[in-house]
C-alpha positions in Angstrom: -2.2 -13.5 25.7 -0.6 -14.0 22.3 2.9 -13.3 21.4 4.5 -13.6 18.4 8.6 -13.4 18.4 10.5 -13.1 14.7 8.3 -16.0 13.2 9.6 -17.3 10.1 8.3 -20.0 8.0 9.7 -21.5 5.1 8.9 -24.7 2.5 11.0 -26.4 -0.1 13.6 -23.5 0.4 10.8 -20.7 -0.3 10.3 -18.3 2.5 6.8 -17.7 3.4 7.4 -15.6 6.4 10.1 -13.3 7.4 10.6 -12.3 11.1 6.9 -11.6 11.9 6.6 -10.3 15.3 3.4 -8.8 17.1 1.3 -9.2 20.2 -2.0 -9.6 21.6 -4.0 -9.2 24.9 -7.3 -10.3 25.8 -10.2 -8.3 24.5 -8.4 -7.2 21.5 -9.7 -7.5 17.9 -6.6 -7.7 15.4 -7.1 -7.7 11.6 -4.4 -9.2 9.3 -4.3 -7.3 5.7 -2.5 -8.3 2.7 -2.7 -9.2 -1.0 -3.2 -12.7 -2.1 -0.3 -14.7 -1.6 1.1 -12.5 1.3 1.3 -15.3 3.8 -2.0 -14.8 5.5 -2.8 -18.2 6.0 0.4 -19.7 6.8 1.0 -17.4 9.7 -2.5 -18.5 10.6 -1.7 -22.0 10.8 1.7 -21.0 12.6 -0.5 -19.4 15.4 -2.7 -22.4 15.8 0.6 -25.0 15.6 -0.4 -26.9 12.3 2.8 -25.2 11.1 5.9 -25.1 13.2 8.1 -22.2 12.2 11.4 -22.3 10.8 12.5 -19.7 13.4 11.2 -17.9 15.8 8.1 -18.9 18.6 4.6 -18.3 19.2 3.5 -18.3 22.9 0.0 -18.6 24.1 -0.8 -17.7 27.6 3.1 -17.4 28.2 3.8 -20.9 27.3 5.5 -21.9 24.0 3.2 -23.8 21.5 6.0 -26.3 21.5 5.2 -27.4 25.3 1.3 -28.0 24.6 -0.3 -30.7 23.4 -2.6 -30.4 20.8 -5.4 -30.8 23.2 -4.2 -27.9 25.2 -3.9 -25.7 22.0 -7.2 -26.5 21.2 -8.7 -25.8 24.7 -7.2 -22.1 24.4 -7.9 -21.2 21.0 -10.4 -22.1 18.1 -9.5 -21.9 14.4 -12.5 -21.1 11.6 -10.4 -22.5 8.3 -11.9 -20.5 5.1 -13.8 -23.9 3.9 -14.2 -27.2 5.5 -15.5 -30.0 4.0 -16.2 -33.6 6.0 -16.5 -37.3 4.5 -19.4 -37.9 6.6 -23.2 -36.9 6.7 -22.9 -34.6 10.0 -25.6 -32.4 10.8 -24.6 -28.8 11.3 -25.4 -29.4 15.0 -23.0 -32.3 15.5 -20.5 -30.1 13.5 -20.9 -27.2 16.4 -20.8 -29.8 19.1 -17.5 -30.9 18.3 -16.0 -27.9 19.2 -16.4 -29.9 22.9 -14.0 -32.6 21.6 -10.5 -31.0 23.4 -12.5 -30.9 26.7 -13.6 -34.9 26.7 -11.4 -37.6 27.4 -11.3 -40.4 24.9 -14.0 -42.5 25.3 -16.6 -39.6 26.6 -19.0 -38.3 24.8 -20.8 -34.8 24.7 -23.6 -34.2 27.8 -27.1 -32.9 27.3 -25.7 -29.1 28.6 -22.9 -29.6 25.6 -26.0 -30.0 22.9 -27.8 -27.4 24.8 -25.3 -25.0 24.9 -24.4 -25.8 21.3 -27.5 -24.9 20.0 -27.7 -21.2 22.0 -24.6 -20.2 20.3 -25.9 -21.2 16.8 -29.1 -19.1 17.5 -27.0 -16.3 18.1 -25.6 -16.2 14.6 -28.9 -17.2 13.2 -28.6 -21.1 12.0 -30.3 -22.5 14.7 -32.7 -23.7 12.3 -29.9 -25.2 10.3 -29.2 -27.9 13.2 -30.8 -31.0 11.8 -29.5 -30.0 7.9 -26.8 -32.1 6.8 -23.4 -30.1 6.9 -22.1 -30.7 3.4 -25.1 -30.0 1.8 -25.3 -26.3 3.2 -24.1 -23.5 1.3 -20.6 -21.5 1.6 -22.1 -18.9 3.5 -24.1 -21.7 5.8 -20.9 -23.5 6.3 -19.0 -20.7 7.5 -21.4 -19.4 9.9 -21.6 -23.1 11.6 -18.0 -23.3 12.0 -17.9 -20.0 13.5 -20.4 -21.6 16.0 -18.3 -24.4 16.2 -15.2 -22.1 17.3 -17.4 -19.9 19.7 -18.4 -23.0 21.3 -15.0 -24.2 21.6 -13.0 -21.8 22.8 -13.8 -17.7 23.9 -10.6 -17.4 24.8 -8.8 -16.6 21.2 -10.6 -16.8 17.8 -8.4 -17.1 14.7 -10.6 -16.6 11.7 -9.1 -17.1 8.2 -11.2 -15.1 5.7 -14.2 -15.2 8.2 -16.6 -13.2 5.7 -16.1 -16.1 2.6 -18.9 -16.7 1.0 -21.2 -14.3 2.9 -23.7 -12.6 1.8 -24.1 -8.7 2.7 -25.9 -8.9 6.1 -24.1 -11.8 7.2 -20.8 -10.2 6.8 -21.5 -7.7 9.3 -23.5 -10.3 11.5 -20.5 -12.3 11.9 -18.3 -9.9 12.6 -20.8 -8.1 14.9 -21.1 -11.1 16.7 -17.3 -11.4 17.1 -16.4 -8.2 18.4 -19.4 -8.8 21.3 -17.5 -11.6 22.2 -14.4 -9.2 22.4 -16.4 -6.8 24.6 -18.5 -9.0 26.5 -16.5 -12.5 27.0 -12.9 -10.5 26.9 -12.2 -13.0 24.0 -9.0 -12.1 21.5 -9.4 -12.1 18.0 -7.1 -12.4 15.0 -9.0 -12.0 11.4 -8.0 -12.5 8.0 -9.7 -9.8 6.2 -9.7 -8.3 2.5 -11.6 -5.2 2.8 -10.0 -2.6 4.6 -12.9 -0.9 5.8 -14.3 -3.7 7.5 -10.8 -3.8 9.5 -11.9 -0.1 10.1 -15.2 -0.7 11.6 -14.4 -3.8 13.7 -10.1 -4.1 14.7 -8.3 -2.6 17.6 -4.9 -3.5 16.0 -4.3 -4.3 12.2 -1.2 -6.0 11.3 -0.2 -5.9 7.5 1.5 -8.4 5.8 3.6 -8.0 2.6 5.2 -10.9 1.1 5.5 -12.8 4.3 7.2 -9.4 6.0 5.4 -7.2 8.4 4.7 -3.9 6.5 3.1 -2.1 9.8 1.8 -3.0 13.1 0.0 -1.1 15.6 -3.3 0.6 16.7 -5.9 0.7 14.0 -5.7 4.4 14.0 -1.9 4.6 13.1 -1.8 1.8 10.9 -4.7 2.3 8.6 -3.5 5.3 6.1 -4.1 6.1 2.5 -0.4 5.3 1.9 -0.3 1.9 3.3 -3.1 0.6 2.1 -2.1 1.7 -1.1 1.2 0.4 -0.7 -0.3 -3.1 0.4 -2.9 -3.5 -2.6 -0.6 -1.6 -5.1 -3.8 0.7 -6.0 -4.4 4.4 -5.6 -6.4 4.6 -2.2 -8.2 7.7 -0.8 -9.8 7.9 2.7 -13.3 9.7 3.0 -15.0 10.8 6.3 -18.6 9.2 6.3 -20.6 9.8 9.7 -17.4 10.2 11.2 -15.9 7.5 10.5 -12.9 7.3 7.9 -13.1 4.6 4.9 -10.9 3.9 1.9 -12.0 3.5 -1.4 -9.9 3.3 -4.9 -9.5 6.9 -5.8 -11.4 7.1 -9.2 -14.2 5.2 -8.2 -16.0 8.9 -6.9 -14.4 10.4 -10.1 -12.0 12.3 -7.2 -8.2 12.1 -7.6 -5.9 13.4 -4.7 -3.2 13.6 -7.5 -2.0 14.6 -10.6 -0.1 12.5 -13.2 1.7 13.4 -16.4 2.9 11.1 -18.8 6.1 11.7 -20.8 6.1 9.2 -23.7 8.4 8.2 -26.7 10.5 5.5 -27.8 14.0 4.2 -25.8 16.9 6.9 -27.2 14.2 9.6 -28.2 15.2 11.8 -25.8 13.1 11.3 -22.7 15.6 11.2 -20.0 17.5 14.3 -21.4 14.2 16.4 -21.2 14.0 15.5 -17.6 17.4 16.4 -17.4 16.8 19.9 -18.7 13.6 20.2 -16.5 15.2 19.3 -13.3 18.1 21.8 -14.0 15.9 24.4 -14.7 13.7 23.7 -11.6 17.0 23.9 -9.6 17.5 27.3 -10.9 14.3 28.6 -9.7 14.5 26.7 -6.7 11.4 24.5 -7.4 11.9 21.5 -5.2 11.5 18.0 -6.9 11.4 14.7 -5.3 11.7 11.2 -7.2 14.4 9.7 -9.5 15.7 9.8 -12.9 17.9 7.3 -15.2 20.6 8.8 -17.5 22.4 6.3 -19.2 24.5 5.1 -22.3 23.2 4.4 -25.5 24.7 2.2 -28.4 23.1 1.6 -31.8 20.1 3.4 -30.4 19.3 1.2 -27.1 20.2 1.8 -24.0 23.5 0.1 -23.2 23.7 0.8 -19.2 22.1 3.3 -16.8 22.6 5.3 -13.4 19.4 6.3 -10.8 19.6 9.5 -9.5 17.9 10.9 -6.2 16.4 14.0 -7.6 16.2 15.3 -3.8 19.4 14.7 -2.5 21.7 14.0 -5.8 23.0 11.0 -5.1 23.6 8.7 -8.1 25.1 5.4 -8.6 25.2 2.6 -11.2 21.6 1.6 -11.8 22.3 -1.1 -14.5 23.5 -2.8 -17.7 22.2 -4.6 -20.9 22.9 -8.2 -20.6 21.2 -9.4 -24.0 19.6 -12.3 -22.3 15.7 -11.8 -21.1 15.0 -12.4 -17.9 11.8 -13.8 -17.5 11.3 -12.2 -13.8 11.5 -8.7 -14.8 10.7 -8.9 -18.5 13.7 -6.7 -19.2 17.3 -7.6 -20.6 19.2 -5.6 -18.2 20.9 -6.6 -15.0 20.1 -4.2 -11.9 22.6 -3.6 -8.9 21.6 -3.8 -5.6 22.9 -0.1 -4.6 21.0 1.1 -7.5 17.4 -0.7 -6.5 18.1 0.5 -3.0 18.8 4.1 -4.0 15.6 3.9 -6.2 13.3 2.6 -3.5 14.8 5.5 -1.1 14.2 8.2 -4.0 10.4 6.7 -4.3 9.8 6.2 -0.5 6.2 7.6 0.2 7.3 8.7 3.5 9.3 11.4 2.2 6.7 12.7 0.1 3.9 15.1 1.4 1.5 17.3 0.5 1.9 19.7 -2.6 4.9 17.6 -3.8 6.5 17.0 -7.2 7.6 13.4 -7.9 9.3 12.3 -10.9 9.8 8.3 -12.0 11.7 7.6 -14.7 10.5 5.4 -15.9 7.9 3.0 -15.4 8.2 -0.3 -17.5 7.3 -4.3 -17.4 9.2 -4.7 -14.5 6.7 -2.2 -12.5 3.7 -3.2 -14.3 4.8 -6.6 -13.0 5.2 -5.9 -9.4 8.9 -5.8 -9.2 11.2 -2.7 -10.0 9.3 0.1 -7.9 6.1 -1.0 -8.5 5.1 -1.2 -4.8 6.2 2.5 -4.3 3.9 4.0 -7.5 0.3 3.7 -6.1 1.3 5.3 -2.4 3.1 8.3 -3.9 -0.5 8.6 -6.0 -2.3 8.4 -2.6 -0.5 11.9 -1.3 -3.1 14.7 -1.4 -2.2 17.4 -3.9 0.8 15.7 -5.4 1.8 15.9 -8.9 3.7 13.6 -10.6 5.7 13.1 -13.9 6.0 9.7 -15.5 8.1 8.5 -18.5 6.3 5.4 -20.2 6.9 4.1 -23.4 3.9 4.3 -25.7 3.1 0.8 -25.7 2.7 0.7 -22.4 0.5 3.7 -21.7 -2.6 1.8 -21.5 -1.5 -0.6 -19.6 -0.2 1.5 -16.8 -3.2 3.6 -17.1 -5.1 0.6 -16.2 -2.8 -0.8 -13.6 -2.7 2.5 -11.6 -6.4 3.5 -12.4 -5.4 6.5 -14.0 -8.3 8.8 -15.5 -7.1 10.3 -18.4 -3.9 11.6 -17.6 -2.2 14.3 -19.4 0.2 12.4 -22.0 2.9 14.4 -24.1 4.8 13.2 -26.6 8.5 14.1 -26.5 8.6 15.0 -30.1 6.0 17.7 -28.9 7.6 21.2 -29.5 6.2 22.7 -26.4 7.0 19.9 -24.1 9.7 22.0 -21.9 6.7 24.5 -21.6 4.0 22.2 -20.7 6.3 20.3 -18.2 6.8 24.1 -16.5 3.3 24.7 -16.5 2.5 21.3 -14.6 5.3 22.3 -12.2 3.9 25.3 -11.6 0.5 25.0 -11.3 -1.1 26.2 -7.5 -3.5 23.1 -8.1 -4.1 20.2 -9.8 -5.5 21.9 -13.0 -4.9 19.9 -16.0 -2.2 21.1 -18.3 -4.7 21.7 -20.9 -6.6 24.0 -18.5 -3.5 25.6 -17.7 -2.7 26.2 -21.3 
């Protein structure tokens, strides 16, 4: 029914979507998930023709949107925006009846049958009692239900829902999505819904598209796309999955007091020897044939500050220049370093969550302002924490520990100062632990 082919969209030189592709068949429910600003609403506007893609095309029932009139598009799909206000005092019923507009000629009015059918749709969503109410005076949730009723009245071929559960209470969230899902099953309606809650996608979607900074992070069948690693990456929050009544749900790890992974933080000021301690640990593990993953950054110090740095993929041994000090504060990264493309690429390779498995030990040297700001390797951290029974050694400066723990929802991580004379022993205890017990319990 809908084919999206390499769609990109830019405004004033800023690219909001890049090479987005997916397909949707009749009767399928596609959930679009992504953090705020990921480009979800921009994508939705491209799908209904409100935005003209800079590149690529959207095909509806085999025809390019560019070859269809607004009325022809509206006859085949209906959009439910996040919110809509009107300058006129229309009743809720009149708003719903407007769904018939694409099918009427210029001077034609809705028929009595149209009004009867509109009331029937409103009854399905339990808003029949609002028929005579002033639409502008309704609550946000009531307006959302009225807009959905209008969309269902307009077209049962394809529904585009932009955050349809916004402003809805607990009951109506499920009611509105259950009704939409019922249309998929009973009327073969295709649905694309932007959702904020991954668990709603788990309950209702057939397919899922994950959108990150305007690019497709993953797309496909729900069971393949909805993984702890993907959800953790998408929202930057370490997430675990739990079985409830044979259904898998996602929740931040520490909400239930559980954590799939264990983190040990090595801390100390710049030049205090943190990376040197890691290098000794890595060498010792290699001698004992203990496999480690992750990255560390040996550097050159001048005047007590790091002047330049290499980056090393611990698993493969690959090494290249990472960056050097410029003396000028970069407002975007919050650092005084200029980073190389090859160094950033090697770091992304070393911290790729697809290469980290249950029980692995991963080192990150170091987590700083860039990661806290979502730059650097910030997006890689959360999915690493979602790997079951994994252990992580992070290097963090003392003034950032509290922020790092709060940002990644760490619960009482082990923190060891570089000046601790027992640091080497404690690191090896952590490395050699058969389970994810704390270092204090191992001591």
